[in-house]
C-alpha positions as CSV (number, residue, x, y, z in Angstrom):
1,X,-39.1,-152.5,-135.1
2,X,-40.7,-149.6,-136.7
3,X,-42.6,-151.8,-139.4
4,X,-44.2,-154.1,-136.5
5,X,-47.7,-153.6,-135.9
6,X,-49.2,-154.8,-132.8
7,X,-52.9,-154.7,-132.4
8,X,-55.2,-155.6,-129.1
9,X,-58.4,-154.7,-130.8
10,X,-59.5,-158.4,-131.3
11,X,-59.5,-159.0,-127.3
12,X,-59.8,-162.7,-127.5
13,X,-57.2,-163.9,-125.0
14,X,-58.1,-165.1,-121.7
15,X,-56.4,-163.4,-118.6
16,X,-54.9,-166.7,-117.4
17,X,-55.5,-170.4,-117.2
18,X,-55.1,-173.2,-114.8
19,X,-53.4,-176.4,-115.4
20,X,-53.5,-179.9,-114.0
21,X,-51.0,-182.8,-114.9
22,X,-51.4,-186.7,-113.9
23,X,-48.6,-188.5,-115.1
24,X,-47.6,-191.8,-113.3
25,X,-44.0,-192.2,-113.4
26,X,-41.1,-194.5,-112.7
27,X,-38.3,-193.0,-110.5
28,X,-34.7,-194.2,-110.4
29,X,-32.3,-193.4,-107.8
30,X,-28.8,-193.4,-109.3
31,X,-26.7,-194.0,-105.9
32,X,-29.2,-195.6,-103.8
33,X,-28.7,-195.5,-100.0
34,X,-25.9,-193.0,-100.2
35,X,-26.1,-189.5,-98.3
36,X,-26.7,-187.7,-101.5
37,X,-29.0,-189.5,-104.0
38,X,-29.5,-188.0,-107.6
39,X,-32.8,-189.4,-109.2
40,X,-34.4,-189.4,-112.5
41,X,-38.1,-190.0,-113.6
42,X,-40.0,-190.6,-116.7
43,X,-43.7,-191.2,-117.2
44,X,-46.8,-190.3,-119.1
45,X,-50.4,-189.2,-118.7
46,X,-52.6,-186.4,-119.3
47,X,-52.8,-182.7,-118.9
48,X,-56.0,-180.6,-118.2
49,X,-56.2,-176.8,-119.1
50,X,-58.9,-174.6,-118.1
51,X,-58.8,-170.9,-119.3
52,X,-60.2,-168.0,-117.1
53,X,-63.6,-166.8,-118.1
54,X,-62.4,-163.3,-118.3
55,X,-60.5,-161.7,-121.4
56,X,-57.2,-160.0,-120.7
57,X,-58.8,-156.4,-121.6
58,X,-62.1,-157.2,-120.1
59,X,-65.0,-159.1,-121.3
60,X,-66.2,-162.6,-121.2
61,X,-63.8,-165.4,-122.8
62,X,-65.4,-168.1,-125.0
63,X,-62.2,-170.4,-124.7
64,X,-63.0,-173.9,-123.6
65,X,-61.1,-176.2,-121.3
66,X,-59.0,-178.9,-123.0
67,X,-57.3,-182.0,-122.3
68,X,-54.1,-183.5,-123.9
69,X,-51.7,-186.2,-123.6
70,X,-48.3,-185.5,-121.5
71,X,-44.9,-186.9,-121.4
72,X,-43.2,-186.3,-118.0
73,X,-39.3,-186.2,-117.7
74,X,-37.7,-185.2,-114.3
75,X,-34.4,-185.1,-112.3
76,X,-33.5,-184.1,-108.9
77,X,-31.4,-184.6,-105.7
78,X,-32.2,-185.9,-102.3
79,X,-29.8,-185.3,-99.5
80,X,-30.2,-187.3,-96.3
81,X,-29.9,-185.3,-93.3
82,X,-30.6,-188.0,-90.6
83,X,-31.5,-191.7,-91.2
84,X,-35.1,-191.0,-91.6
85,X,-35.0,-187.3,-92.8
86,X,-33.9,-185.7,-96.0
87,X,-34.2,-182.7,-98.3
88,X,-35.6,-183.2,-101.7
89,X,-35.4,-181.0,-104.8
90,X,-36.4,-181.6,-108.5
91,X,-37.4,-180.4,-111.7
92,X,-40.1,-181.8,-114.0
93,X,-41.1,-181.1,-117.5
94,X,-44.7,-181.9,-118.6
95,X,-44.4,-181.9,-122.5
96,X,-48.1,-181.6,-123.5
97,X,-50.3,-180.1,-126.1
98,X,-51.1,-176.3,-126.1
99,X,-54.1,-174.9,-124.0
100,X,-57.1,-173.5,-125.7
101,X,-56.5,-169.7,-125.3
102,X,-57.2,-168.3,-128.8
103,X,-53.6,-167.8,-129.6
104,X,-51.8,-169.3,-132.5
105,X,-48.3,-169.7,-131.6
106,X,-47.5,-172.2,-134.6
107,X,-46.8,-174.9,-132.4
108,X,-48.7,-177.9,-131.4
109,X,-46.9,-179.0,-128.1
110,X,-45.5,-176.9,-125.1
111,X,-43.2,-177.6,-122.1
112,X,-44.6,-177.0,-118.5
113,X,-41.8,-176.8,-116.1
114,X,-42.3,-177.5,-112.3
115,X,-39.6,-176.9,-109.8
116,X,-40.1,-178.2,-106.1
117,X,-38.2,-178.3,-102.9
118,X,-39.3,-180.1,-99.8
119,X,-38.5,-182.4,-96.8
120,X,-39.0,-186.0,-96.8
121,X,-39.5,-188.7,-93.9
122,X,-38.9,-192.5,-94.7
123,X,-41.2,-194.8,-93.0
124,X,-40.3,-198.4,-92.3
125,X,-36.6,-200.0,-92.3
126,X,-33.8,-197.5,-92.9
127,X,-30.4,-198.4,-94.2
């Protein structure tokens, strides 16, 4: 590590960025109508990246927002507590292009993971 040189003199990296993904998906419940239902989803859409207007070490960023195609793959588990109430958890990966943040990673695509946990209420007929 003694030969590695790190420099922050350029100060071109935005302090953060926001992202929004819209990817309509198909979801399949593996054991439908059971107390425990694993699920899988697959879809596609787009991702929008909006970098901060401030640089990591002060100053104004010139990085621009960008839009890219996105592939969504997800899996999770739904556990029914009562006929209409259940707990739901899942992980989704939005595989998309990279944001415009003035950093060359040598890659043109990146993984964006989202983990969620919540409660669900079923409307209509219950089985």
